[in-house]
C-alpha atoms as an extended CHARMM CRD file, in Angstrom:
* protein
*
       242  EXT
         1         1  MET       CA            -13.5800000000       12.1970000000        7.6090000000  PROA      1               0.0000000000
         2         2  THR       CA            -13.8490000000       14.9650000000       10.1980000000  PROA      2               0.0000000000
         3         3  GLN       CA            -12.7020000000       14.6590000000       13.7930000000  PROA      3               0.0000000000
         4         4  LYS       CA            -16.3480000000       14.3480000000       14.8320000000  PROA      4               0.0000000000
         5         5  ASP       CA            -16.9130000000       11.5710000000       12.2860000000  PROA      5               0.0000000000
         6         6  LEU       CA            -13.8840000000        9.6120000000       13.5090000000  PROA      6               0.0000000000
         7         7  LYS       CA            -14.9420000000        9.8550000000       17.1520000000  PROA      7               0.0000000000
         8         8  TYR       CA            -18.5010000000        8.8660000000       16.3250000000  PROA      8               0.0000000000
         9         9  ARG       CA            -17.3810000000        5.7990000000       14.3970000000  PROA      9               0.0000000000
        10        10  VAL       CA            -14.9660000000        4.7680000000       17.1520000000  PROA      10              0.0000000000
        11        11  TYR       CA            -17.4570000000        5.2930000000       19.9510000000  PROA      11              0.0000000000
        12        12  ALA       CA            -20.2130000000        3.5510000000       17.9980000000  PROA      12              0.0000000000
        13        13  ASN       CA            -17.8710000000        0.5610000000       17.8490000000  PROA      13              0.0000000000
        14        14  TRP       CA            -17.2760000000        0.6670000000       21.6080000000  PROA      14              0.0000000000
        15        15  ALA       CA            -21.0100000000        1.0840000000       22.2680000000  PROA      15              0.0000000000
        16        16  LYS       CA            -21.6470000000       -2.0840000000       20.2610000000  PROA      16              0.0000000000
        17        17  PHE       CA            -18.9160000000       -3.8620000000       22.2150000000  PROA      17              0.0000000000
        18        18  PHE       CA            -20.4990000000       -2.9380000000       25.5550000000  PROA      18              0.0000000000
        19        19  GLY       CA            -24.0750000000       -3.3600000000       24.3440000000  PROA      19              0.0000000000
        20        20  CYS       CA            -25.0110000000        0.2110000000       25.2250000000  PROA      20              0.0000000000
        21        21  ASP       CA            -26.2260000000        3.3020000000       23.4030000000  PROA      21              0.0000000000
        22        22  ILE       CA            -23.5920000000        5.5810000000       21.9150000000  PROA      22              0.0000000000
        23        23  SER       CA            -25.0370000000        8.4770000000       23.9350000000  PROA      23              0.0000000000
        24        24  GLU       CA            -23.5020000000        6.8940000000       27.0400000000  PROA      24              0.0000000000
        25        25  LEU       CA            -20.0460000000        7.4950000000       25.5610000000  PROA      25              0.0000000000
        26        26  LEU       CA            -20.7720000000       11.0640000000       24.4350000000  PROA      26              0.0000000000
        27        27  THR       CA            -22.1930000000       12.5480000000       27.6460000000  PROA      27              0.0000000000
        28        28  PRO       CA            -20.5910000000       12.8530000000       31.1000000000  PROA      28              0.0000000000
        29        29  THR       CA            -21.5540000000        9.6560000000       32.8910000000  PROA      29              0.0000000000
        30        30  VAL       CA            -20.3610000000        6.6130000000       34.7800000000  PROA      30              0.0000000000
        31        31  CYS       CA            -22.2770000000        3.5470000000       33.6290000000  PROA      31              0.0000000000
        32        32  VAL       CA            -22.0100000000        0.0380000000       35.0780000000  PROA      32              0.0000000000
        33        33  ARG       CA            -23.3590000000       -2.7320000000       32.8600000000  PROA      33              0.0000000000
        34        34  GLU       CA            -23.5770000000       -6.4860000000       32.8910000000  PROA      34              0.0000000000
        35        35  HSD       CA            -21.2970000000       -8.1270000000       30.3450000000  PROA      35              0.0000000000
        36        36  SER       CA            -22.6290000000       -8.0010000000       26.8040000000  PROA      36              0.0000000000
        37        37  GLU       CA            -22.3440000000      -10.8540000000       24.3390000000  PROA      37              0.0000000000
        38        38  SER       CA            -18.9060000000       -9.5020000000       23.3670000000  PROA      38              0.0000000000
        39        39  LEU       CA            -17.6680000000      -10.0900000000       26.9250000000  PROA      39              0.0000000000
        40        40  ASN       CA            -19.7240000000      -13.1850000000       27.6620000000  PROA      40              0.0000000000
        41        41  GLY       CA            -17.6540000000      -15.5300000000       29.8150000000  PROA      41              0.0000000000
        42        42  TYR       CA            -15.0710000000      -12.8970000000       30.7300000000  PROA      42              0.0000000000
        43        43  ASN       CA            -14.3430000000      -13.4390000000       34.4230000000  PROA      43              0.0000000000
        44        44  GLY       CA            -13.6070000000       -9.9170000000       35.5260000000  PROA      44              0.0000000000
        45        45  ILE       CA            -14.1970000000       -6.2260000000       34.9090000000  PROA      45              0.0000000000
        46        46  TYR       CA            -13.5550000000       -4.3880000000       31.6630000000  PROA      46              0.0000000000
        47        47  CYS       CA            -13.5720000000       -0.6040000000       31.7790000000  PROA      47              0.0000000000
        48        48  PHE       CA            -13.4000000000        2.1090000000       29.0890000000  PROA      48              0.0000000000
        49        49  ASN       CA            -12.8070000000        5.8190000000       29.6990000000  PROA      49              0.0000000000
        50        50  ASN       CA            -12.7120000000        8.4770000000       26.9900000000  PROA      50              0.0000000000
        51        51  GLY       CA            -12.3540000000       11.5500000000       29.2040000000  PROA      51              0.0000000000
        52        52  THR       CA            -16.0900000000       12.2340000000       29.0700000000  PROA      52              0.0000000000
        53        53  SER       CA            -17.6350000000        8.9750000000       30.2230000000  PROA      53              0.0000000000
        54        54  CYS       CA            -16.6030000000        5.7600000000       31.9170000000  PROA      54              0.0000000000
        55        55  ILE       CA            -18.2680000000        2.4790000000       30.9420000000  PROA      55              0.0000000000
        56        56  ILE       CA            -17.6880000000       -0.4210000000       33.3390000000  PROA      56              0.0000000000
        57        57  SER       CA            -18.6760000000       -3.9480000000       32.3470000000  PROA      57              0.0000000000
        58        58  ALA       CA            -18.8980000000       -6.6380000000       35.0070000000  PROA      58              0.0000000000
        59        59  PRO       CA            -20.3130000000      -10.1410000000       35.5110000000  PROA      59              0.0000000000
        60        60  GLY       CA            -23.9430000000       -9.9900000000       36.6330000000  PROA      60              0.0000000000
        61        61  GLN       CA            -23.2240000000      -10.9730000000       40.2420000000  PROA      61              0.0000000000
        62        62  PHE       CA            -20.8950000000       -7.9910000000       40.6710000000  PROA      62              0.0000000000
        63        63  VAL       CA            -22.8740000000       -5.2170000000       38.9730000000  PROA      63              0.0000000000
        64        64  THR       CA            -24.5800000000       -3.9710000000       42.1440000000  PROA      64              0.0000000000
        65        65  LYS       CA            -21.3210000000       -3.9940000000       44.1240000000  PROA      65              0.0000000000
        66        66  VAL       CA            -19.5150000000       -2.0160000000       41.4380000000  PROA      66              0.0000000000
        67        67  GLU       CA            -22.4160000000        0.4430000000       41.1120000000  PROA      67              0.0000000000
        68        68  ARG       CA            -22.2190000000        1.0610000000       44.8430000000  PROA      68              0.0000000000
        69        69  ALA       CA            -18.4580000000        1.6310000000       44.6850000000  PROA      69              0.0000000000
        70        70  VAL       CA            -18.6640000000        4.2850000000       41.9280000000  PROA      70              0.0000000000
        71        71  SER       CA            -22.0430000000        5.8420000000       42.7690000000  PROA      71              0.0000000000
        72        72  SER       CA            -20.6790000000        9.2570000000       43.7240000000  PROA      72              0.0000000000
        73        73  LEU       CA            -17.6720000000        9.3580000000       41.3880000000  PROA      73              0.0000000000
        74        74  GLY       CA            -16.9210000000       11.0720000000       38.1120000000  PROA      74              0.0000000000
        75        75  PRO       CA            -15.5890000000        9.2560000000       35.0180000000  PROA      75              0.0000000000
        76        76  ASP       CA            -11.9150000000        9.7380000000       35.8370000000  PROA      76              0.0000000000
        77        77  GLN       CA            -12.3380000000        8.8060000000       39.5020000000  PROA      77              0.0000000000
        78        78  ALA       CA            -14.2200000000        5.6310000000       38.6090000000  PROA      78              0.0000000000
        79        79  PHE       CA            -11.4480000000        4.5580000000       36.2290000000  PROA      79              0.0000000000
        80        80  ASP       CA             -9.3770000000        3.1490000000       39.0810000000  PROA      80              0.0000000000
        81        81  ALA       CA             -8.0620000000       -0.4050000000       39.1340000000  PROA      81              0.0000000000
        82        82  GLU       CA             -7.6550000000       -0.5330000000       42.9180000000  PROA      82              0.0000000000
        83        83  LEU       CA            -11.1680000000        0.7760000000       43.5290000000  PROA      83              0.0000000000
        84        84  LEU       CA            -12.7800000000       -1.5850000000       41.0210000000  PROA      84              0.0000000000
        85        85  GLY       CA            -10.7320000000       -4.5460000000       42.1590000000  PROA      85              0.0000000000
        86        86  HSD       CA            -11.7370000000       -3.9470000000       45.7680000000  PROA      86              0.0000000000
        87        87  ALA       CA            -15.4030000000       -3.8010000000       44.7290000000  PROA      87              0.0000000000
        88        88  ILE       CA            -15.3410000000       -7.4020000000       43.5090000000  PROA      88              0.0000000000
        89        89  GLY       CA            -13.5940000000       -8.7730000000       46.5800000000  PROA      89              0.0000000000
        90        90  ASP       CA            -10.3050000000      -10.3350000000       47.4940000000  PROA      90              0.0000000000
        91        91  GLN       CA            -10.0080000000      -12.9150000000       44.7280000000  PROA      91              0.0000000000
        92        92  HSD       CA             -6.6410000000      -13.1290000000       43.0490000000  PROA      92              0.0000000000
        93        93  LYS       CA             -6.7140000000      -10.5740000000       40.2570000000  PROA      93              0.0000000000
        94        94  LYS       CA             -4.6050000000       -9.6970000000       37.2370000000  PROA      94              0.0000000000
        95        95  ILE       CA             -4.7470000000       -6.0570000000       36.1470000000  PROA      95              0.0000000000
        96        96  ILE       CA             -4.0210000000       -5.1980000000       32.5270000000  PROA      96              0.0000000000
        97        97  GLY       CA             -3.7900000000       -1.4970000000       31.8540000000  PROA      97              0.0000000000
        98        98  PRO       CA             -4.3750000000        1.2970000000       31.6530000000  PROA      98              0.0000000000
        99        99  ALA       CA             -4.0570000000        0.7170000000       27.9260000000  PROA      99              0.0000000000
       100       100  PHE       CA             -3.7920000000        3.3700000000       25.2090000000  PROA      100             0.0000000000
       101       101  GLN       CA             -6.5380000000        3.1310000000       22.5820000000  PROA      101             0.0000000000
       102       102  GLY       CA             -5.4010000000        5.1610000000       19.5900000000  PROA      102             0.0000000000
       103       103  TYR       CA             -7.0460000000        5.7120000000       16.2090000000  PROA      103             0.0000000000
       104       104  THR       CA             -6.1450000000        7.3300000000       12.9340000000  PROA      104             0.0000000000
       105       105  ASP       CA             -7.5750000000        7.6910000000        9.4450000000  PROA      105             0.0000000000
       106       106  ARG       CA             -6.6450000000        9.1750000000        6.0880000000  PROA      106             0.0000000000
       107       107  ASP       CA             -6.8590000000       12.7720000000        7.3490000000  PROA      107             0.0000000000
       108       108  ARG       CA             -4.7150000000       12.2190000000       10.4490000000  PROA      108             0.0000000000
       109       109  PHE       CA             -2.1170000000        9.6980000000        9.3800000000  PROA      109             0.0000000000
       110       110  LEU       CA              1.3780000000       11.1880000000        9.5700000000  PROA      110             0.0000000000
       111       111  GLN       CA              3.1950000000        8.9360000000        7.1540000000  PROA      111             0.0000000000
       112       112  ALA       CA              6.8440000000        8.4360000000        8.0170000000  PROA      112             0.0000000000
       113       113  SER       CA              9.6550000000        8.1160000000        5.5330000000  PROA      113             0.0000000000
       114       114  SER       CA              9.4730000000        4.6520000000        4.0500000000  PROA      114             0.0000000000
       115       115  SER       CA             11.7700000000        1.9090000000        5.3660000000  PROA      115             0.0000000000
       116       116  SER       CA             11.8810000000       -1.4330000000        3.6260000000  PROA      116             0.0000000000
       117       117  VAL       CA              9.3890000000       -4.0340000000        4.8450000000  PROA      117             0.0000000000
       118       118  VAL       CA              8.2890000000       -7.2390000000        3.1440000000  PROA      118             0.0000000000
       119       119  ASP       CA              5.1360000000       -9.3380000000        3.1110000000  PROA      119             0.0000000000
       120       120  LEU       CA              5.4540000000      -12.7580000000        4.6580000000  PROA      120             0.0000000000
       121       121  LYS       CA              5.1930000000      -15.0410000000        1.6480000000  PROA      121             0.0000000000
       122       122  THR       CA              8.0420000000      -17.5420000000        1.4860000000  PROA      122             0.0000000000
       123       123  ASP       CA              9.1730000000      -20.4080000000        3.6890000000  PROA      123             0.0000000000
       124       124  GLN       CA             12.2610000000      -18.3570000000        4.5190000000  PROA      124             0.0000000000
       125       125  HSD       CA             10.0570000000      -15.5390000000        5.7570000000  PROA      125             0.0000000000
       126       126  LYS       CA              8.1610000000      -18.0210000000        7.9400000000  PROA      126             0.0000000000
       127       127  THR       CA             11.4420000000      -19.2220000000        9.3970000000  PROA      127             0.0000000000
       128       128  LEU       CA             12.4740000000      -15.6410000000       10.1730000000  PROA      128             0.0000000000
       129       129  LEU       CA              9.1330000000      -14.9890000000       11.8670000000  PROA      129             0.0000000000
       130       130  GLU       CA              9.4840000000      -18.1280000000       13.9860000000  PROA      130             0.0000000000
       131       131  GLN       CA             12.9800000000      -17.0500000000       15.0310000000  PROA      131             0.0000000000
       132       132  LEU       CA             11.5870000000      -13.6500000000       16.0030000000  PROA      132             0.0000000000
       133       133  ARG       CA              8.9010000000      -15.3450000000       18.0600000000  PROA      133             0.0000000000
       134       134  GLU       CA             11.5130000000      -17.4370000000       19.8570000000  PROA      134             0.0000000000
       135       135  SER       CA             13.4540000000      -14.2830000000       20.7620000000  PROA      135             0.0000000000
       136       136  CYS       CA             10.4540000000      -12.8060000000       22.6170000000  PROA      136             0.0000000000
       137       137  THR       CA              8.4660000000      -13.9490000000       25.6250000000  PROA      137             0.0000000000
       138       138  GLU       CA              5.2290000000      -15.8380000000       25.0580000000  PROA      138             0.0000000000
       139       139  ILE       CA              3.2860000000      -12.9680000000       26.6670000000  PROA      139             0.0000000000
       140       140  GLU       CA              4.8540000000      -10.4850000000       24.2520000000  PROA      140             0.0000000000
       141       141  TRP       CA              3.9090000000      -12.7220000000       21.3430000000  PROA      141             0.0000000000
       142       142  GLN       CA              0.3310000000      -13.0940000000       22.5790000000  PROA      142             0.0000000000
       143       143  HSD       CA             -0.0080000000       -9.3290000000       22.9470000000  PROA      143             0.0000000000
       144       144  SER       CA              1.1240000000       -8.8500000000       19.3520000000  PROA      144             0.0000000000
       145       145  SER       CA             -1.9710000000      -10.7910000000       18.1690000000  PROA      145             0.0000000000
       146       146  ILE       CA             -0.0500000000      -12.0040000000       15.1140000000  PROA      146             0.0000000000
       147       147  ASP       CA             -1.6940000000      -15.0480000000       13.5740000000  PROA      147             0.0000000000
       148       148  GLU       CA              0.6410000000      -16.8740000000       11.2110000000  PROA      148             0.0000000000
       149       149  GLU       CA             -2.3640000000      -18.2020000000        9.2900000000  PROA      149             0.0000000000
       150       150  LYS       CA             -3.7550000000      -14.7680000000        8.4520000000  PROA      150             0.0000000000
       151       151  SER       CA             -2.4470000000      -12.0250000000        6.1980000000  PROA      151             0.0000000000
       152       152  PRO       CA             -1.0820000000       -9.5010000000        5.9070000000  PROA      152             0.0000000000
       153       153  ILE       CA              2.0110000000      -10.0500000000        8.0190000000  PROA      153             0.0000000000
       154       154  LEU       CA              4.7930000000       -7.5710000000        7.3450000000  PROA      154             0.0000000000
       155       155  LEU       CA              8.4230000000       -8.0810000000        8.3140000000  PROA      155             0.0000000000
       156       156  ARG       CA             11.2890000000       -5.6740000000        8.7640000000  PROA      156             0.0000000000
       157       157  VAL       CA             14.3810000000       -7.7010000000        7.8340000000  PROA      157             0.0000000000
       158       158  LEU       CA             17.9030000000       -6.6010000000        8.7110000000  PROA      158             0.0000000000
       159       159  ASN       CA             21.0210000000       -8.6830000000        8.0710000000  PROA      159             0.0000000000
       160       160  ASP       CA             18.9290000000      -11.7860000000        7.3730000000  PROA      160             0.0000000000
       161       161  LYS       CA             17.0490000000      -11.3990000000       10.6450000000  PROA      161             0.0000000000
       162       162  ALA       CA             13.4370000000      -10.3690000000       11.2350000000  PROA      162             0.0000000000
       163       163  VAL       CA             13.7990000000       -7.4820000000       13.6620000000  PROA      163             0.0000000000
       164       164  ALA       CA             10.0980000000       -6.5320000000       13.7290000000  PROA      164             0.0000000000
       165       165  ALA       CA              6.8010000000       -7.9270000000       12.5020000000  PROA      165             0.0000000000
       166       166  GLY       CA              3.2190000000       -6.7790000000       12.4910000000  PROA      166             0.0000000000
       167       167  SER       CA             -0.2650000000       -7.5940000000       11.3330000000  PROA      167             0.0000000000
       168       168  TRP       CA             -3.8460000000       -6.5030000000       11.9340000000  PROA      168             0.0000000000
       169       169  ARG       CA             -7.1080000000       -7.9550000000       13.1470000000  PROA      169             0.0000000000
       170       170  GLU       CA            -10.3560000000       -6.8480000000       11.5450000000  PROA      170             0.0000000000
       171       171  GLY       CA            -13.2530000000       -6.1330000000       13.8870000000  PROA      171             0.0000000000
       172       172  GLU       CA            -16.9360000000       -6.4090000000       13.0330000000  PROA      172             0.0000000000
       173       173  SER       CA            -17.0660000000       -2.6940000000       12.2610000000  PROA      173             0.0000000000
       174       174  GLY       CA            -14.1890000000       -2.9370000000        9.7980000000  PROA      174             0.0000000000
       175       175  ILE       CA            -11.7630000000       -1.0880000000       12.0810000000  PROA      175             0.0000000000
       176       176  LEU       CA             -8.3090000000       -2.6530000000       11.7180000000  PROA      176             0.0000000000
       177       177  SER       CA             -6.3660000000       -3.2200000000       14.9490000000  PROA      177             0.0000000000
       178       178  ILE       CA             -2.6120000000       -3.3320000000       14.5150000000  PROA      178             0.0000000000
       179       179  GLY       CA             -0.4280000000       -5.8050000000       16.3910000000  PROA      179             0.0000000000
       180       180  ILE       CA              3.3360000000       -5.3440000000       16.4770000000  PROA      180             0.0000000000
       181       181  ILE       CA              6.3790000000       -7.0750000000       17.9410000000  PROA      181             0.0000000000
       182       182  SER       CA             10.0940000000       -6.3690000000       17.7000000000  PROA      182             0.0000000000
       183       183  HSD       CA             13.2540000000       -8.2940000000       18.5180000000  PROA      183             0.0000000000
       184       184  PRO       CA             14.4840000000       -7.4420000000       22.0600000000  PROA      184             0.0000000000
       185       185  ALA       CA             17.9890000000       -6.6680000000       20.7710000000  PROA      185             0.0000000000
       186       186  TYR       CA             16.7320000000       -4.2290000000       18.1370000000  PROA      186             0.0000000000
       187       187  ARG       CA             14.1690000000       -2.1690000000       20.0090000000  PROA      187             0.0000000000
       188       188  GLY       CA             14.2030000000        1.6100000000       20.0220000000  PROA      188             0.0000000000
       189       189  LYS       CA             15.7560000000        1.7710000000       16.5550000000  PROA      189             0.0000000000
       190       190  GLY       CA             12.6590000000        2.5500000000       14.4910000000  PROA      190             0.0000000000
       191       191  HSD       CA             12.0260000000       -0.9610000000       13.1530000000  PROA      191             0.0000000000
       192       192  ALA       CA              8.6100000000       -1.3660000000       14.7950000000  PROA      192             0.0000000000
       193       193  LYS       CA              7.6360000000        2.0950000000       13.5860000000  PROA      193             0.0000000000
       194       194  ALA       CA              8.5370000000        1.1170000000       10.0130000000  PROA      194             0.0000000000
       195       195  VAL       CA              6.1700000000       -1.8590000000       10.1850000000  PROA      195             0.0000000000
       196       196  VAL       CA              3.3600000000        0.1210000000       11.8290000000  PROA      196             0.0000000000
       197       197  ASN       CA              3.8040000000        2.8620000000        9.2320000000  PROA      197             0.0000000000
       198       198  ALA       CA              3.5080000000        0.3800000000        6.3650000000  PROA      198             0.0000000000
       199       199  LEU       CA              0.4960000000       -1.4060000000        7.8720000000  PROA      199             0.0000000000
       200       200  THR       CA             -1.2730000000        1.8750000000        8.6100000000  PROA      200             0.0000000000
       201       201  ASN       CA             -0.6640000000        3.1620000000        5.0980000000  PROA      201             0.0000000000
       202       202  ARG       CA             -1.9790000000       -0.0530000000        3.5780000000  PROA      202             0.0000000000
       203       203  GLY       CA             -5.0840000000       -0.0970000000        5.7570000000  PROA      203             0.0000000000
       204       204  ILE       CA             -5.9170000000        3.5500000000        5.1970000000  PROA      204             0.0000000000
       205       205  THR       CA             -5.4600000000        3.1390000000        1.4480000000  PROA      205             0.0000000000
       206       206  SER       CA             -8.2040000000        0.5110000000        1.5990000000  PROA      206             0.0000000000
       207       207  GLY       CA            -10.4660000000        3.0330000000        3.3700000000  PROA      207             0.0000000000
       208       208  ALA       CA            -10.1870000000        1.6060000000        6.8950000000  PROA      208             0.0000000000
       209       209  THR       CA             -9.9590000000        3.3420000000       10.2460000000  PROA      209             0.0000000000
       210       210  MET       CA             -6.8470000000        2.1130000000       12.0590000000  PROA      210             0.0000000000
       211       211  HSD       CA             -6.5890000000        1.1810000000       15.7460000000  PROA      211             0.0000000000
       212       212  TYR       CA             -3.4740000000        0.8500000000       17.8830000000  PROA      212             0.0000000000
       213       213  GLN       CA             -3.5430000000       -0.5620000000       21.4180000000  PROA      213             0.0000000000
       214       214  THR       CA             -0.6650000000       -0.7060000000       23.8560000000  PROA      214             0.0000000000
       215       215  LEU       CA             -0.1020000000       -0.3690000000       27.5760000000  PROA      215             0.0000000000
       216       216  GLU       CA              0.3300000000        3.2600000000       28.6350000000  PROA      216             0.0000000000
       217       217  SER       CA              3.3700000000        2.1420000000       30.6310000000  PROA      217             0.0000000000
       218       218  ASN       CA              5.0290000000        1.2180000000       27.3080000000  PROA      218             0.0000000000
       219       219  SER       CA              5.8960000000        4.8220000000       26.5450000000  PROA      219             0.0000000000
       220       220  SER       CA              8.0040000000        3.9860000000       23.4890000000  PROA      220             0.0000000000
       221       221  SER       CA              5.1010000000        2.1070000000       21.8920000000  PROA      221             0.0000000000
       222       222  VAL       CA              2.7080000000        4.9750000000       22.6340000000  PROA      222             0.0000000000
       223       223  ALA       CA              5.2460000000        7.3680000000       21.1150000000  PROA      223             0.0000000000
       224       224  VAL       CA              5.3850000000        5.2960000000       17.9130000000  PROA      224             0.0000000000
       225       225  ALA       CA              1.6130000000        5.4820000000       17.5800000000  PROA      225             0.0000000000
       226       226  GLN       CA              1.3700000000        9.1960000000       18.2670000000  PROA      226             0.0000000000
       227       227  SER       CA              4.2300000000       10.0110000000       15.8990000000  PROA      227             0.0000000000
       228       228  LEU       CA              2.1660000000        8.4320000000       13.1050000000  PROA      228             0.0000000000
       229       229  GLY       CA             -0.9860000000       10.3730000000       13.9380000000  PROA      229             0.0000000000
       230       230  TYR       CA             -2.8050000000        7.9500000000       16.2130000000  PROA      230             0.0000000000
       231       231  GLU       CA             -4.9630000000        9.9520000000       18.6040000000  PROA      231             0.0000000000
       232       232  ARG       CA             -5.8830000000        8.6040000000       22.0120000000  PROA      232             0.0000000000
       233       233  LEU       CA             -9.6640000000        8.3150000000       21.9850000000  PROA      233             0.0000000000
       234       234  GLY       CA             -9.8890000000        6.0680000000       25.0110000000  PROA      234             0.0000000000
       235       235  ARG       CA             -8.1950000000        4.1530000000       27.8150000000  PROA      235             0.0000000000
       236       236  THR       CA             -9.0540000000        0.6920000000       29.0510000000  PROA      236             0.0000000000
       237       237  LEU       CA             -8.6040000000       -1.3650000000       32.1970000000  PROA      237             0.0000000000
       238       238  ALA       CA             -9.0440000000       -5.1190000000       32.3840000000  PROA      238             0.0000000000
       239       239  ILE       CA             -9.2680000000       -6.7440000000       35.8210000000  PROA      239             0.0000000000
       240       240  ARG       CA             -9.3000000000      -10.5280000000       35.5620000000  PROA      240             0.0000000000
       241       241  MET       CA            -10.2040000000      -12.8100000000       38.4500000000  PROA      241             0.0000000000
       242       242  SER       CA             -8.6440000000      -16.2200000000       38.8060000000  PROA      242             0.0000000000
C-alpha cells in the first residue's frame, strides 16, 4: 500500500464518520457540520484536523454559532479548543485533546525486537488482568478500551504480574484501533511497547490497517507509536458539555 493509498483509506474512514465527502479532508477547508449518525447524541463538539482541512461536528443548534466563530480562519486556527468552546457558550465543558491519531500498515510498520507477551486465555491470566486494572485509575482503564469479553487481549507478564495489557477494537472499515494500558510502577520500561508491537504485527499480518490514539500530552505514548512506524495522519479535539 502506498502512502497515498493509506491516507485515502484513513480519510475515507473519517469522512464516513463525519458524514461528509472525502474531498473535504483532501482540500484546504474548514467545514462545520451537524452531527452525523456516528455522533448522534454526542453533547458537544468533535473536531478533526489533518494539516490540510479541519472538520468540526456540532449539535444542530450550535452549527451556525460555530460557523460564525471560524468563518475567517484557516484549518489550524480553527482547531482551537478555547475558540470552539467559547462559540457554544459558558456551559461546563470537558476538553479531551488534542489527541494523536496515528496509522501504520505493512509497509510502514517498524517491528521491534520481540519481547514475550501472552494471549489472555486462562483464569490466572484473567486474575492478572484484574489486578492490573485495580492498579490503574478508572479513567485510564476506560481510555484503554480493553473489553475483557473480546479477544485478542495480550499481556506482558513479569514476575507473575501483568505489567501491561492491550487489545484492539475493529471499526466498520476494518481498521483496528489499539488500546493499551500499563502498570503505574512499570511505565517507561518498554512493556507497553512490547504489547503494541505484538498487536500491530498480528493485525498487519491479517491485512489490517492499524490505528493508535493517545493524547498528544502523553509524549511517551506518542513516542511508542512513532517508534513502531505509526504516522500522525490527524489530530482530534472533543469538547463535551455537561
